[in-house]
C-alpha positions in Angstrom: 168.6 179.5 142.8 167.0 176.1 142.5 165.0 177.5 139.7 168.1 178.5 137.8 169.6 174.9 138.6 166.6 173.3 137.0 166.7 175.6 134.1 170.3 174.7 133.5 169.6 171.0 133.9 166.8 171.1 131.3 169.0 173.1 128.7 171.7 170.6 129.1 169.3 167.7 128.6 168.0 169.4 125.6 171.5 170.1 124.3 172.7 166.6 124.8 169.4 165.2 123.1 169.7 167.4 120.1 173.4 166.3 119.8 172.6 162.8 119.8 169.6 163.6 117.2 171.7 165.2 114.8 174.7 162.8 114.8 175.6 161.1 111.6 176.6 157.4 111.7 179.8 156.5 110.2 180.2 152.6 110.1 183.3 150.6 109.8 183.3 147.7 107.5 187.0 147.2 107.0 189.1 144.1 107.6 191.5 146.5 109.6 192.5 145.5 112.3 190.5 142.1 112.4 192.3 140.6 109.4 195.7 142.0 110.2 198.4 139.3 111.2 198.4 138.0 114.6 201.9 139.6 115.2 200.3 142.9 114.7 197.2 142.5 116.6 198.5 141.3 119.7 199.5 145.1 120.8 197.0 147.3 118.9 194.6 149.3 121.4 191.3 148.0 121.3 189.6 151.7 120.6 191.9 152.2 117.7 188.8 152.9 115.5 185.9 153.6 117.8 187.7 156.7 119.4 187.2 158.6 116.2 183.3 158.2 117.0 183.0 155.5 114.5 180.4 152.7 115.0 182.4 149.3 114.7 181.1 145.6 114.8 181.6 143.9 118.2 185.1 142.7 118.6 186.1 145.0 115.6 185.0 142.2 113.3 184.6 143.0 109.6 181.1 141.8 109.5 179.0 141.9 112.5 176.4 143.4 114.3 176.6 147.2 112.8 177.2 146.1 109.1 177.5 143.0 107.1 178.6 142.9 103.5 177.7 139.6 101.7 179.9 138.9 98.7 178.8 136.7 95.8 180.7 135.9 92.7 181.0 132.7 90.3 184.0 131.2 92.7 182.5 132.2 96.2 178.7 132.8 96.9 177.4 133.6 100.3 173.7 134.3 99.7 171.7 131.8 97.6 172.5 130.2 94.3 173.0 132.9 91.5 173.0 131.8 88.0 176.3 133.3 86.4 179.4 132.3 84.2 182.7 131.8 85.6 186.0 133.1 83.7 186.3 129.7 81.8 182.9 130.4 80.1 181.3 127.3 82.5 177.6 128.1 83.5 176.7 127.9 87.1 173.3 127.6 88.3 171.9 127.9 84.7 174.4 130.6 83.8 171.9 133.0 82.9 168.8 134.1 84.9 166.4 132.9 82.3 167.9 129.1 82.9 168.1 129.6 86.7 166.1 127.8 89.3 164.7 130.7 91.3 163.0 128.3 94.0 166.3 126.6 94.6 168.1 130.1 94.9 165.4 131.5 97.4 165.7 128.2 99.8 169.3 128.8 100.0 169.2 132.6 100.5 166.9 131.8 103.5 169.5 129.4 104.9 172.4 131.6 104.2 170.9 134.9 105.6 169.8 133.0 108.9 173.6 132.1 109.2 175.0 135.2 108.4 172.9 137.5 110.2 171.8 136.9 114.0 168.3 137.0 115.0 167.3 140.4 115.8 169.6 142.0 113.4 168.9 145.8 112.5 172.1 146.8 110.9 173.3 147.6 107.4 173.1 144.6 105.2 174.8 145.0 102.0 174.4 142.3 99.1 177.4 142.6 96.9 176.1 141.3 93.5 178.3 142.6 90.6 178.2 139.9 88.1 175.6 141.0 86.1 172.9 143.8 86.4 169.0 143.5 85.4 169.4 145.6 82.2 169.9 144.2 78.9 170.9 147.7 77.7 173.8 147.8 80.2 174.8 144.5 79.0 175.2 145.8 75.7 177.3 148.8 76.9 180.1 147.0 78.7 182.4 144.3 77.5 182.5 142.7 80.8 178.9 141.7 80.4 179.2 140.7 76.8 179.0 136.8 77.7 175.6 137.5 79.2 174.3 139.3 76.1 175.6 136.5 73.8 174.1 133.8 75.7 170.9 135.5 75.8 171.0 136.4 72.4 171.7 132.7 71.6 168.6 131.5 73.6 166.4 134.0 71.7 167.6 132.6 68.4 169.3 136.1 67.6 165.9 138.0 68.5 167.1 140.8 70.4 163.8 142.2 71.3 162.9 138.6 72.7 166.3 138.4 74.4 165.9 141.8 76.0 162.5 141.0 77.4 163.6 137.8 78.8 166.9 138.8 80.4 165.1 142.2 82.1 162.3 139.9 83.3 164.1 137.1 84.9 167.3 138.9 86.0 165.1 141.5 87.9 162.9 138.7 89.3 166.0 137.1 90.9 167.3 140.5 92.6 163.9 141.6 94.0 162.9 137.9 95.1 166.1 137.7 97.1 165.5 141.0 98.9 162.2 139.8 99.9 163.3 136.3 100.9 165.9 137.7 103.0 163.9 140.2 104.7 161.2 137.5 105.6 163.9 135.8 107.7 165.6 139.2 109.1 162.7 141.7 108.9 164.6 144.4 110.7 167.7 144.2 108.7 168.5 147.2 106.3 168.9 145.2 103.1 169.9 146.5 99.7 172.6 145.7 96.9 175.8 147.8 97.0 176.4 150.1 94.1 173.1 149.5 92.2 171.7 153.2 92.0 173.1 153.7 88.4 174.9 157.1 87.6 177.4 157.5 85.0 178.8 161.2 85.4 178.3 163.5 82.5 181.1 166.1 82.6 178.9 168.5 80.2 175.8 168.7 82.3 177.3 167.7 85.7 174.8 165.0 86.0 174.3 161.5 85.9 173.6 160.6 82.2 170.1 160.6 81.3 170.1 156.9 80.1 171.1 155.7 83.3 168.4 157.5 85.1 165.8 155.9 82.8 167.3 152.6 83.8 166.7 153.1 87.4 163.0 154.2 86.8 162.7 150.7 85.3 164.1 149.1 88.5 161.0 150.6 90.4 160.3 147.0 92.0 163.9 146.6 93.0 163.8 149.9 95.0 160.4 148.8 96.6 161.9 145.8 97.7 165.1 147.3 99.4 165.0 148.5 102.9 168.2 150.5 102.2 170.0 152.0 99.3 173.9 151.8 99.1 175.3 154.1 96.4 178.9 153.5 95.8 180.9 156.7 96.5 184.6 155.7 95.5 187.4 158.0 94.5 188.8 156.8 91.3 192.0 158.0 89.3 189.8 159.8 86.7 188.2 162.1 89.2 190.9 162.6 91.6 191.8 166.0 92.9 195.5 164.1 93.1 197.2 162.2 95.5 200.4 163.1 97.7 201.6 159.9 96.8 201.5 158.1 93.2 200.0 157.3 91.0 201.1 159.9 88.8 198.9 158.8 85.9 195.9 160.3 87.8 193.8 162.8 85.6 193.8 165.1 88.5 190.9 167.0 87.2 189.1 167.4 90.8 185.8 166.8 89.9 185.2 163.8 92.4 183.0 166.1 94.4 180.7 166.8 91.2 180.5 162.9 90.6 179.6 162.0 94.0 177.0 164.8 94.4 175.5 163.9 91.0 175.2 160.1 92.3 173.7 161.1 95.8 171.2 163.4 94.1 170.1 160.5 92.0 170.0 158.2 95.1 167.7 160.9 96.8 165.5 160.8 93.7 165.1 157.1 93.7 164.3 157.3 97.4 161.7 160.0 96.9 160.0 158.1 94.1 160.1 154.6 94.6 160.6 153.7 98.3 157.9 153.8 101.0 157.2 157.6 100.8 160.7 158.3 100.8 161.3 156.5 104.0 163.9 154.1 102.9 167.5 155.2 103.8 170.2 155.6 101.5 173.7 155.1 102.7 177.0 156.1 100.9 179.3 153.3 100.5 182.8 154.8 100.9 186.4 153.6 100.5 189.5 155.3 102.0 191.7 154.2 99.2 191.9 155.6 95.5 191.0 153.3 92.9 193.8 153.8 90.6 192.4 151.3 88.1 195.2 148.7 88.5 195.2 147.8 92.0 191.5 146.8 92.1 192.1 144.4 89.1 193.9 141.6 91.3 192.8 143.1 94.8 196.1 144.8 95.4 197.1 147.3 97.8 195.5 150.4 96.7 196.8 153.9 97.4 195.3 155.5 100.5 193.8 158.7 99.6 195.9 161.8 100.5 194.2 164.6 98.7 192.1 166.9 101.2 189.6 167.5 98.4 189.4 163.9 97.6 188.7 163.2 101.4 186.2 165.8 101.9 184.1 164.9 98.9 184.0 161.3 99.7 183.3 161.4 103.2 181.4 164.7 103.8 179.1 164.6 100.6 176.8 161.7 102.2 175.9 164.0 105.1 175.6 167.3 103.1 173.1 165.5 100.8 170.6 163.9 103.2 172.2 160.4 103.4 171.3 158.3 106.6 174.9 157.2 107.2 178.0 156.2 105.4 179.6 152.7 105.5 183.6 153.1 105.5 184.7 150.0 103.6 188.1 148.2 103.2 189.6 145.6 100.9 191.5 142.4 101.8 194.2 143.9 99.9 194.6 146.7 102.6 195.8 144.3 105.1 198.0 141.7 103.5 201.0 142.1 106.0 202.3 144.0 109.0 203.5 146.7 107.0 200.0 147.5 105.2 198.4 147.4 108.8 200.8 149.9 110.3 200.5 152.1 107.3 196.7 152.1 107.8 197.1 152.6 111.5 199.1 155.8 110.7 196.6 157.0 107.9 193.7 156.4 110.2 195.4 158.3 113.3 196.6 161.3 111.3 194.4 161.8 108.3 191.2 159.4 108.0 190.2 159.6 111.7 190.1 163.2 112.4 188.3 163.7 108.9 185.5 161.2 110.2 185.5 162.6 113.5 184.6 165.8 111.9 181.8 164.3 109.8 179.9 162.6 112.9 
């Protein structure tokens, strides 16, 4: 009888160990409920998110011990002194990386990372830098980067070969050195850039376009300096399988799963080729809203995803394709007022929470 009891105990311990080992981290990085109005927060239960087996920062903070996203743009920098150009065309910190002060930038990075991440921080540390990318070819492709292309060309007196070489060298140096400096101060942090794994989906091949894979290959030093990769896995109107609510102008071609699978496959390829023997984790950076192409232009309240296919693609694909975890992000536009917070609470209870509980 004692032997049977011992055997059952051992099996229970093994089962619990296996369950723990197989768990898949889902990490909450949304301003809900922390940034909701006080009249809403005074009555909400403290486990409103964690009861779905979602990892949350202490005190349900947006940024904290589990995950911190560090935003940087011309009007608000939280990590260093990036060279960039504001909407008025004014150069900040030199304007372009070729004219930036890297030493001054790195000095500020070290000060900022020490303030934002506590000593011993070992969570997901996401650097959000979307103002420019370290590829002159991408600058040429998209109008949003046109000003950086033009100023680089002017510096090179119209010589595109010279402009390309100067931009690629200086911009990549800024991004790599930023990671190295931040990692020196917080060596246990899982540091990486949001959305830097390039993948524009090709509907014909069902894969990432080859030209973007070549760009990823050119950024070997960036991946080597990263201690985590954060491919963006948002649901956009163009790829949506449909939404139970507006916007009606979505294409509804239901190809989100294909797009996200291609992006995750590319993250896995980059991980295998250019990180420490494939040990650097890649983490899906997700959002529970549907980017309809309108709401995100002015940080508005985007429609919450209602399509079961979209939800499954966004929140289950990461686990299926070997990601180490997923971060569930949220926008400040999600929690503008009490009604927004009530809507998100209901959505979490009835739709998102059960979906994420099934992923963990």
